[in-house]
N, C-alpha and C positions, 0 to 999 in steps of 0.2 A: 776871485785870483789871490793866490796872499799875497801879501808886498812882496816885491822883489823879484817875482818870480814874473820870466817875461817868454814870449815867444824867439824861438832865435835861428828858426829854420824850417823848410818843409818837414822836418824830419821829426819834429814836435806831433802833430797830427791835424788837419780841419779844423776849424774852426768851425764850420758849418758840418752838420751832421748827415749822410746819405738821407738819411728818409724824411730828412726837413726841404730837403730838394724841391721833392716830386710831393709835399703833402703827407706826406707817410702812404703813399701808394707803392705798390712794389710790380705790380704790373699797368701797363699800358688802359688808357681807360675803352675804348676798343675791344679789347682781348685780344690784338692783335699783335703779334711778338715777332718781331722785324730778323734773319738770319744777321749773322759777323759780315757777310757777304753782298747783303741788300747794300744797292747804289742807291742814293738819295740824288738831290739839287735843290736849290733855294725857288720858289715859284718869284715870279715876275712880282709881287702880291707887293705891295710898297708899306711901308712903315710907316703909322700913322703919329698923330702928335701926342693919344696916347697911351701908344705901344711903351713909352717907359714905364709905364705902373702897372701894363698887363702884365707883360715879359719880363722875368728875370735875369739876368743877368747872364746867367749858364744857355737858357733860350737865345737869346743873342748873341751870346761866343759861337752855338752851333751854327746860327743862320750864317755866322761869319764863316763858318768853315768849308759851310755848304754853295756858297756863290760858285763854286761848281761841282762836277758831280766828286762825287766820297761816298766812300762807306763808312757801315754802324762801326767797324772794327778799325780806323780813322779817327773817324769822333771821339770814340770813348779812349783812343790811344794819345789824342793832342789834348784833351779837354782831363783826359788824368782820371775822369772821375768812373765808379763803378757802371759797367755793362749795364746793367735794370735800371738804374737810374737815369745814362744814356737811351733806353730804348723808352723810355717815359716821356723823358723831351722833348723827342723829335716826337713822338704820336699826339704830343698836344701839337704841335706845328704841324706838324701834318691834320688834324682836327681842323686847324684856322687853316689850312689852306694856304699855309707859309713854305712849309714842305712839298716835293713832289717824291714821291719813288721811281725809279728809271728803270731798274733791272731786280727783282727779289725772286727766291727760292722759298720754300719752307721749309720752316728749322727743324733741325736733325742731321745727321751725320751727311758729309758733305759726299765721303762715296758711297751714299748711300741708292740701293734695286730699286730703281722706279720703273714702271711701265710703263713700253716706247710705243705708240700707238704707230701703224705701220706708213702712217702718213705725216708723219710727225718731222720728217727730214724734204727738205727741196729741192733734195740732190738728187737725181737716178739710181739705184742699184749699180753697183759695179759688176759688169758683165765680169767672168770666168779670166781670161784673157786682156782685158781690164786692169783689173787685181793682178796679174801675176805680172805682165808689163810691172806695176806697181812693184810690184815685192823687191821686183829686179834692180828695179833701179833706184832705188835708194835704198835698199838692206848688199844686195849683192844674194841672195839667200831671197828662200819661199818655203811652208812652212803649207801652205797648200799643191793642188794637185800637181804633177809634174809636167814640165811641158811639149813632152811628146805624147799627152795622152789628148790635149788638145788634138792636134794635125791625126788620132790613130783611123778614123774616119778612113781620108788622105792617103796614107801605108796604107791601109786595107785595100785600097784604088790600085796603087803600085803594087801590089803584090809583094808589099814589105812585111821578111818574117819577125815576128817583138823576140826578143835574147831570151824570153823562158821557155820558148817554140823551137830555137837553131837545138837542141840538145835532142830533139827525134826524127831529127830534119839526117837523111843516109848520108854516106859519106859522097862525094861525086857531083853534088849536085848543085844546080847551080841558085842562086841566093843571090837576097837581096837586104841587105839591114840599115836599120837609118837609127841616128839616137843624139843625143846632146852632146860633144867630146868633154869627155872629163880628165882626160890623160892621150899627149900626144907628140912620140921620141922618134926622131933621126938621129939616134949617138953615129958619129964616124966614123966609129969603129961595125957597123952597120951594113956598111958597104952598099947605102945608098936606098935599104929599108926604113919603110917607114910603119911603125907599131901605134894604133891609135886605138883608143878604149869610148866606143861608146855605149852611151845608156839612156834607157825609152823608161816607160810607166811602170818594167817586169826587167828588169834584169840589165846584167852589164854584156856589151858582146866585145869581143877584140877582136880586132882587123890589124892583118899584116897587109901593107902597100909594098905589093913589088915597083924593083927602081923602073921600069921602067913605063910601068903605068904610071908610079906617079908624074915622070919626069911628059907622059902627054896632057896630066888635068894638074898641074901643077899652077896654072896660069886661076885656072876655073875653080879654083881653092884659094885662092890670093897666098898660095907658100912660093917662096925661096929655096933653089936647092941647097943652099946655107940656115935654111932657118928654122929651127927647134918649135917656132907656135905659128897662129897661124891666125888673119881674125874668123875666118869660118866657126861657128859656134856647131851648127848639126853638117854633117855628114850626110849622104846615102849613095854606100858601096855595095856595087856586084861584086862576086867572091865568088870563085871554085874552086871547090878541095881536088887537089888529085883525088882519086882514088886511090884506096891502101893497096900495098902489094902484099900483105901477106890471104 
């Protein structure tokens, strides 16, 4: 170093070049590269009196950082050493039994698609009704099957007509419809009439509940005379359409 020159701060650069810290090695001796998110921890192996000679200051610093679980990325960031150097030094400590890997994944893309075996999860697969319930509980909607699809067999036993089939039913025939309530109105100008839109997996059916019928079933449906909303989510309605006079 020329006379009068001196290191004034860390921006002057490291005194020891990175390759010197690893003895010129660019890859771990074991050949195994640790991913950035690999979690490591120092083992219970105690340092002996000769370790100060066999371990470099960088090795000892890494051991100090790994007294608790730490990722390879954490170690590289804290030591300000290049990632390649940190990987080599950690591999040295692993080979000596001084560092243990707690959790690891192969080196590669973080979101890389991997093959998942059928028995890879300890949890049983969710049933359709469980998945549906989870969707509505967490987000209030689902991109899966319509709720009525789960009840179609039971609805068929009750004689419920799907919304898509109502257009083929002759006028004046007694029908039974059911579905999720997507719209319910009972405006003050309607003179007591209730307008309901019921949705099933095939479409939407619109129903008009007469004032007398509404009064008779309001307690069953959890409705009040002055209410425009009800806690009921599904309705089953019997309806008689008057024959057309034409």
